[in-house]
C-alpha positions in Angstrom: -0.3 1.7 -14.0 3.2 2.3 -15.4 6.3 0.3 -14.6 7.8 3.1 -12.5 4.7 3.4 -10.5 4.8 -0.3 -9.7 8.4 0.1 -8.7 7.7 3.1 -6.5 4.8 1.2 -4.8 7.0 -1.9 -4.2 9.7 0.4 -2.6 7.1 2.0 -0.3 5.8 -1.5 0.7 9.3 -2.8 1.3 10.5 0.2 3.3 7.4 0.3 5.6 7.5 -3.5 6.2 4.1 -3.8 4.7 5.5 -6.1 1.9 6.2 -8.8 4.5 2.6 -8.4 5.9 1.2 -8.6 2.4 3.3 -11.6 1.5 2.1 -13.3 4.7 -1.4 -12.5 3.7 -1.0 -14.1 0.3 0.6 -17.2 1.9 -2.3 -17.4 4.3 -4.8 -17.2 1.4 -3.0 -20.0 -0.5 -2.8 -22.1 2.7 -6.5 -21.6 3.4 -7.3 -22.5 -0.2 -5.3 -25.7 0.0 -7.0 -26.7 3.2 -10.4 -25.9 1.9 -9.7 -27.9 -1.3 -9.1 -30.9 0.9 -12.0 -30.3 3.4 -14.9 -29.0 1.4 -16.9 -31.1 -1.1 -17.9 -28.1 -3.1 -14.3 -27.0 -3.7 -12.8 -29.4 -6.3 -9.6 -27.7 -7.3 -6.9 -25.4 -5.8 -8.0 -22.7 -8.2 -11.5 -22.9 -6.9 -10.1 -22.7 -3.4 -8.1 -19.5 -4.3 -11.2 -18.1 -6.0 -13.3 -18.8 -2.9 -10.7 -17.2 -0.6 -10.4 -14.2 -2.8 -14.1 -13.7 -2.8 -14.3 -14.1 0.9 -11.3 -11.9 1.7 -12.8 -9.1 -0.4 -16.2 -9.6 1.1 -17.7 -9.8 -2.4 -19.2 -13.2 -1.7 -20.6 -14.2 -5.2 -22.1 -17.4 -3.7 -20.9 -19.6 -6.6 -19.0 -21.7 -4.1 -20.1 -22.3 -0.5 -18.5 -24.1 2.4 -20.6 -26.5 4.4 -18.2 -27.9 7.1 -17.7 -26.2 10.5 -13.9 -25.9 9.9 -14.5 -24.5 6.5 -16.7 -21.8 7.9 -14.1 -20.9 10.6 -11.4 -20.6 7.9 -13.8 -18.4 5.9 -14.3 -16.1 8.9 -10.5 -15.8 9.4 -10.0 -15.2 5.6 -12.7 -12.4 5.7 -11.3 -10.8 8.8 -7.7 -10.9 7.5 -8.9 -9.4 4.2 -10.7 -6.5 6.0 -7.6 -5.8 8.1 -5.4 -5.8 5.0 -7.8 -3.5 3.1 -7.7 -1.1 6.0 -4.0 -1.3 6.9 -2.0 -1.3 3.6 -3.5 2.0 2.3 -3.1 3.6 5.7 0.6 2.7 5.9 1.3 3.8 2.4 -0.5 7.2 2.9 1.3 7.8 6.2 4.7 7.1 4.6 3.9 9.4 1.7 2.9 12.2 4.0 6.1 11.8 6.0 8.0 11.9 2.7 6.3 15.1 1.7 7.1 16.7 5.1 10.8 15.8 4.8 10.9 17.2 1.3 9.3 20.4 2.4 11.7 20.8 5.3 14.6 20.2 2.9 13.3 22.8 0.5 12.8 25.3 3.3 16.3 24.6 4.5 17.8 25.3 1.1 15.8 28.4 0.8 16.9 29.7 4.2 20.5 28.9 3.4 20.3 31.0 0.2 18.7 33.9 2.1 21.5 33.9 4.6 24.1 34.2 1.8 22.1 36.6 -0.3 24.9 39.1 -1.0 27.1 36.2 -2.4 24.5 35.0 -4.9 24.9 35.5 -8.6 22.3 37.4 -10.7 21.0 34.1 -12.0 20.7 32.6 -8.6 18.8 35.8 -7.3 16.4 35.5 -10.3 15.8 31.9 -9.5 15.2 32.7 -5.9 12.9 35.5 -6.8 10.9 33.2 -9.1 10.6 30.5 -6.4 9.4 33.1 -3.9 6.7 34.3 -6.3 5.6 30.7 -6.9 5.5 30.0 -3.2 3.3 33.1 -2.7 0.8 31.9 -5.3 0.1 28.7 -3.3 
């Protein structure tokens, strides 16, 4: 993905408030990883805890690390549910925002087009040709 695409994605996440939710999700994963590192005998390092939380949140579940304590299992359930919710919510919010953006842009385009039609006799030859070209393009859609 290009740098401008990342910037655009960041702006959409920030404008929709999803960036705060996503940041909270990442903090939750790190917190869960830290707790699991302390509680679980099979999770030796923080990196292993993060890996386990990532695998649980994405519901991949490789099985290379397993939790054995009751609290560890409850944390795993929370991580998995939170991961499922994030997977469902973030794309929905982004697509909804993008659709609204397209609607606004379409309305602006139609408004400009109608304004030009209202002052048709005042338009120059170049403006009339441009308007004609746009009408033809619109008809092809």
